C-alpha positions, 0 to 999 in steps of 0.5 A: 158283683156287689160286694156283701158287708158281714158284721158280728161282735166277738163271741156273737152271731154273724149278721148281714149289714142291710135290711135283710140280716140273715146270711146268704149262701155267699156270706156263708161261704165267705166266712168259711173261707175266712175261717180256712185261711186262719186256720191254715195260716195259723195252725189253730187247735181244735179249741173253739174258743181259738177258732176266729169263727165257728158253727153252732147249733143252739136254740134261737129266739125268732120273733115273739115265736118259741125258741127254734134250733137253729144253726149259725155262725159265731165269732170267736175271741178275735177282733178285726176286719178282712175283705175277701174275694173268692170264686162265686159257688155257681162258677160266674164271676167271683164273690166279694165280702167285707167281714167286720168283727167288733168288740162285744162291749163296744169300741169305748170299752177296748180304748178304755182298756187300751189306755189302761194296758197299753197307754194308748192315748185317744184324743177325741173332740167330743169324747165319742168313738167314730164308728167308721171302719176306717177308723177301726182298722187304724185302731187295730194296727195301731194296737198291733204295734203297741203289743209288739213294742211292749213284748219286745221290750219284755224280751230284751233283757240279755240282748239279741239272741244269739247262737255259736256258729262254727267257722272253718279256716285253712291257710298256713295259720290257724285260729281257735282249735286245730283239726288234726284229721282235716289237716293230714291232706292240705299239710301234705300237699300244700303245707296248710292247716285246718282249723275252726273255731266257734262265734257268736252270730245273731239267731238268723231265724229269730231276728228275721222274724222280729224284723220282718213283723216291725217291717209290717207294722211300721207301714201305715195302713195296708190297702187291699193290694197289700200296699201303703197309702198316706194316712188321711184327715180321719186317720186315727194316726192324726187323732192323738192316739200315740205311744213312745218306744223305750230306747231298748226297743229303739236299739233293738229295731236299729241293730236288726235294721243294720243287719236286715234291711233289704234282705228278702225274707224267706222263712217258712212254717217248718223253720218256725215250728223249728225253733228252740230257745235257750233258757237265756232267751225263753223271753223271746218266744212271746215276742217270735210267736206274736211276731210270726202271727203278724207275718201270716196274717199279712201273708193273708194279703198275697194272692193265693191261686184265685182267692185273695184276703187282706185282713187283720186280727187281735186276739182279745183273750191275750188283752183281757189277760193284760188288762186282768194282771195289770188291775189285780196287781193294782188292787193287791199291791196296798195289802202286800200281794206281788203278781208274779211275772209271765217267766215266774209262771211258765213250769216244765212238768214230767221233764224227761218223759214222752208227754212232758209239757208246759203249764202257764197259769195266767195270773199268780199273786204271791205274799209271805209264801201264800199264793192266789192262781187265777186264769183269765177266760175271754169267753161269754159269760152269762152265769146262767143255768138253763135246760139247753146248757149246764153252765157256760164254764167249759169243762176242759177249763174247770179242769185246768185251772184246779190243775194250775192250783194243785200244782201251786199248792205241791210245789209252791206253798199255800193256795188261798183262792183260785179260779176263773175270772170272765167279763160277765155279761150283765144282760142277755138271752138265755138258750131258750130266749129269755131275757135275764140281767144282772146287776153291778154286783154278782151274787156270790152264793152262786159264783164262789165255792168256800172249799176246792172242789166243793169239799169241807176237807179242802177248807184251806183253798177256795174256788171261785168264778168270778170277773168284772161285770159288763154291758154287751149293749152299751149305749153307743153314745157313750164317751170313753170316760164315761165307761171307765167310769162304770169300768172302775167301779166293777173292777172295784167290786171284783177286787172287793169280792176276792178280798173278802173271800181270802179274809174269810 
């Protein structure tokens, strides 16, 4: 059976490549299977934005006719590729499909962001981005390696995580502490004593997860059979993409390599869920979580009954958060503002109760005891209000950022401004199928509130919805340099709008 090719931009509709772009039953089954694999291996929560794809029922424009209510498959916030094989619904043979989810603002936009955040350099002869599937797959692998290196550099502050292990000894001499109770019988029969000593050893579960992810990412390009192959002439690794590994990360790799090289990886999901971090090693959690995601994606390449898939996916929400964190830090540095580190933004509430939990605001800036609190959201923000839907702001997101603002206000200091930061879609379709278009700047009267909750008595804190204006319909012929120039202008516009808010 011929292989189907299914594509989508993140946070947009899936379609079939070819003359007839409508999805058939086999295409929808392939997307459904991918969702099942992804959710089963990644323990995805019920939140829609954490799913790799979902069914949505909404108004959809259909040629020049009135909008019709349709149920369609939409991509989530992840970008990547998957090759899927599954039994035919008819019971005859197997079906094959390639599913590709690309960045909705274009590959040039993605590369401009990656060059800024992860220091990935792309040498392209004409500055244009290749549209080949192989190039995109190679980029995803390079990106995951760079993200792993960055997290490893942040984690290795106090060395590799270690735990105390009790070592028992029996003989004519003892080490550490004498165990009187256990010594009674050996002393009477063999004139031997029992003792024990505590030694610090590597935390086996954490270290093996990190090392296994490194082994996966250090391979070249994963092929359909789960192996590796040599790079070809058009591979991204030969087009000038590269980065240096910090000495601390190389030391970590060398230590793990000497300890675990050649050892079969057998850590289970249960082992991962049982991990507990001491405060001194809390910085390892982001690296371990990311490494586990890499391992689980790799496991999807293994044969499972009569179903097989090979996939690589990257969470754009994490890239967007890192990008905003860096740009806000640069934009406000001259005014004396400091961006708090990820560790400083981690707070434990209701300690000792059965409902204790962590709250982790994405971005907090501090200056002289004053604060700005933001949550980065990589969702589809059109900035419009229609009869079909009140707004693009999720109810849970709105309540979450208000909880963060209130916590900082009561426990750290005065909050001057807080809000949600999106990539704001410049043009597109509303829920009724009507075309809308924004300028490169947004109308602050619709996005900004002078008072928290909209009540004047909260005059000290202002609330905003803001972000970087982006164009989903980027010209495919635009170079990375052209996209970066436009993006820099829009970033500065966002910085200026926030500065105007705090200076009111």
